[in-house]
N, C-alpha and C positions, 0 to 999 in steps of 0.2 A: 504493499499499500504506499510506503514511503516513496517508491519509485514513481507511482502514479501521481502523487502530489508534486514531486519534483518536475516531472515532464509538464504537468498542468501549469506550474508556475513559470516554467521556461516558455511554454506556448504563450501564456498571457503576456510575458515580458516582450517577446518578439512581436506580438500583435500591437501592443501599446507603441513600441519603438517605431514600427513600420507606419502606424497610423500618424504619429506625430511628425515623422520625417517626410511623409508623402502629402502633407498640407500644401495648398497652393495659395499664392498671393491674393487671389480673388475670393478666398474663404472656402473653396471646394477642397475635397480630399479624395485623391485618386484611389487609395486603398479602401476607403470606407464607402466608395460609390456603390450603388445597388448593383450596377453591371459587373464590377469587379468582385464583389462579394458572392454574387450568384455564380459567376464563372469559377471562383475559388471553391465554393461548396460542391460544384459539379465534379471538379477535379479531385477533391478530397474523397468523394463518393467512389469514383472509379479506382483511384490508386489505393484507397482504403480497403477495398475488396481484395486487391492483390496483396496487401500486407497481412490481412487475416489469412489469406492462402498460404503465404510464406510461414506464418506463425504455426500452422498446423504441423508442418514438418519440422520446424526448428525445436518445438517443444519435445520431440521425440529424440533430439540430439542429432538430427540430420540437416540437410540443406537441399534447396532446389533452385539450381541455376538456370533451369529451362522455362521459367515462368514467362519471360518475354517471348520466347519462341511459341509457346502455347497460345499466347495472345495473338501472335502472328498467324498461327494456323486457324484459330477461330475467326479472325478478322478477314482472312482470305477465302475461306470455305463458305462462310454465310452468304456473301454476294454471289458466289458462283452457283450455289444451290438455288438461290432465289431467282437470279437473272438468267443464268445460262441453262439450268435444268428445269426452271419453272416450277420448283416445289412451293408448296404452301408454307407460309411461316410457322404453322402448327406442326409441320414435319421437319422443316429445315433447322429450326432452333433446337429442338430436342436432339437432333442428329449430331449437331455441332457440340453440344454439351455432353453427349454420350461418348463422342470420340475424345474429347478433352479428359473425360473420366478414365477412358481406356488407356490413355497416355500415362496417367497416374498410376493405374494398375500395373502397367508394364515396368514403370520405374520401381514400384514397391516389390514386384516379384524379383527384380534383378538384385535389389538391395538385400532382401530377405533370403530369397532362394539361392542365390549365387554368392551372397556375402560380399558383394561389390561395395566399394566406397560410394556413398551418395553423391559426393563432390564429383567423382568420375562419371558416374551414370548420368547425372543431370547436365554436366558439362557437355558430354557427348550428345545428349538430347537437345541442348541449346543449339549446337551446330547441325545436328541431323535434320531436325524439324524445319528450321529456317532454310536450309539448303534444299530440302524436298519441296518446300513451298515456292522458293524461287524458280526451281526447274518446272514445277507444275503450272505456275502462272506465267512462266517466261519473263518474269520481272515486270509484268503489265499491271497497271493500276486496276484493282478490282472494285468497281462501283456498282451501285444498286440500280441505277436508272430510276424508274418510278415503281419498283417492286416492293419497297420497304417503307412507304409513307406512314402507314399506321404504326409499324414496328418501331420507327424512330422515336416514338414518344417515350420509350424506355430510357433513351439517352439524352433527349433534348427537351422532354416535357418538364413542367414545374407545376407545383401546387401554389397558387397565389397566396400571399400573405398581405401585401399591399399592392397598390397599383404599379409600383416600380420594382418590387422585389417578390420573388417566389422561391420556394424550396425545390431544388432540382429533384427529379425522380431518382437520379442516380444516388443522391444523398439518402433518400428514403430506403433505396435498395440496400445500401451499406448498413443502415440501422437494422433492417430486417436480418441480413447476414450475421451482423454482430450479436443480435439478440438470440438467434438460433445457436451460434457458436458458444456464447456464454452459458446457455441452457445445457448444451452438450458437456462442456468443460466442468461446470460447477455443480450440476444437478444429476448427473448420470454416472453409473459405475464405469462405463467405458471411458468417460472423460478423466476420471480419477486415475484409471489405469494407464491412460495415454500420457499423463504426467510422470506416473511412477516409472513407465518405460524410459522416459527421458532422464530421470534422476539416476537410475541404476537398473539397466536392462536385465542384467543377470540376476540380481536380487528379485526383480519383479517377476521374472520367468520362474524362479524357484518358489515364488509365492502363489503360483497358479495363474498368473496373468498371461493372456495370449499375446505376448509381445510382437510376434511376427505379423499376426493378423492386424493388429492395431497399427503397426507401422505402415502396412500396405494400405490400410484405410486412410491414414494420414496423407499419403501421397495421392491417393485418389481424390480426397477433398481438396487438396492443394491445386491439382491440375483442373478439377472441376470448376473451382472458383476462378482460376486464371482464365479458363475458357469463357466463363460468364462475363468476366471483366473485358475480355477481348470482344465479345459481342457488343457491349456497351461502347467501347472505344470505336469500333468501325461504324456503328450506328450514329455515334456523335460526329465523327468526321465525314461520314457518308462514303468513304472509300478506304482501301488499304493497298499498300504495296509491300510485297514480301521482303524486300531489301531493307526496309525501315520500320515497318509495323511492329510495335512492342519492343523496339531496340532499347537495351539497358533498363527495361521495366523491372526486371528482376532485382536490380540494385535498389530501385526505389522501394520495392516491396520488402526486401530484407532490411533496408535502413529503417523503414517505418516500424517494422516489428522489433528490431534491436533497440531502437531509440525508445520504444514504448515499454521496454523492460523485459522483453522475451530473451532469456539467456541463451547465448549461442551454444552453451554446454548442454542445454536441454533441461526439461523438468520445471521450468519456471516461466510464468507470463500471465498476463490477464488481458482480456478483450478491450477493456476500457483503456488500458495502456497502449495497446496497438492502435486504437482509434486516435488517441492523442498524438502518438508518434507519427502516424500518417498524416495527421492534420499539420503538425509542425513541419514536416518535410515539405508540404505544399505551400504553407505559409512562407517558409524560407525561400523557396523558388520564386513565389510571387514578389517577395521583397527585393530579391536580387533583380528581377525584371523591372520593377517600378523605380527602385532607388539608383540602380546602376545602369539603366537604360540598355541592358545587355544580359543575356543568359549564359555568358561565357564561364562564369564561376560556378554554374549550378552543379556540374559533375564534381567539382572540387569540394563543394559542400557535402555532397552525398558521400564521397569518399572519406571526408573528415568524420562524418557521422558514424559510418560503419567502423572506422578505426577507433573512434572514442568509445563506441559501444563494446567493441571487442576487449579493449583495454580495461573498461570498467567491469566487464564480466569476469576477466581474469583476476582483477584485484579482489572482487567479492569472493571468488573461489578460494584464492589463497588466504583470505582473512578467516573464512569459515574453517578451512583445513587446519589453521594455527589454533583455532579455539578448541577444536576436537583433540 
C-alpha cells in the first residue's frame, strides 16, 4: 500500500507541475484543456490495458516482450477480416481475440512444457509475429474503409460529462478490465495461487498449487488483453501498418506495471498501482510533448522508469533478505 501512495503522490506532483508550466499568457492552459484531458484519458485507457496485461505475467516472475507485436497482429488482422474477407464484426472481433489468446497459450506451453526462459520465448515472439505480419501484409497500410463505422465507437466514443468533455470509452474499458483483474487477484483462490507462484514457485508447487497451469493462464491473459488493446488502437487510428503498429508498446506496458509497484521478481503488485503507473507514464509523455515541443525524450523517460523500477525492486529484495 505504501507503494500505491507513493506513486499516487508522484502522479499528483507531475500533474500539478505540468498544469502550472503549461499555462498561457492569455489565461488558457494547454494541459488542462478539455481536448488534451480527453485525449490523455483515451491513451491511458489503451496503454493501461497493456500494463494490466504485462502485470499478469510479471507477478508470476516472468516477462512478455511480445506485447507490441501482438498489438500489431490484432491491428493488422481486424481490418483484413472486415474489409478484405467481408466478415461481420461479430465474427472478426472474437476471431482476433481468440488468436491473441492462442499466442499466449503457445508462450505458456513453451515456458512451462519445455522450460524455456520467458525472456527468450517472448523475444522470439516479438520478432516472429511482426515479421509474419509484414510479409502477410506486404508492409501495406491496413485500413477499414467503411466497414467499421459502428465498431469504432469502442475506441473513439465518449460518455458526455460536460458540453466540452466526455469520458472516453477506452477509459471505461480499462476500468472494467481493472475491476475484473482485481476481483480475480484478490477474491479468488486462483489469484492467490498466482501470486504464490511468483513468490516461490517450488514452494507453491509442493503446497499443491498448479503452478504450471497458472503460468500458462497468465500468458493467455496477457496476450488476450494485448490483442484487445490492439483492436482499440487500430480502431482509434483507423488503420495499421505492420512495420510500426505497436512498436515499443511492450516497454510502455512493462514500465507502467513496474512503476505501479509490480515487482519484477514476481509475487507482488496491485491493480490500482498498475493503473496509477500507466497513468503516470502517459502524463509524463504528455508533459514532454507540451513543455518540450517534442517527443524525442519520451523513450529516455521510459528507459529511466524501467531502470529505476528494477533498482528499487532489487533494493527491496535485499532489504527483506537481510531482515530474514
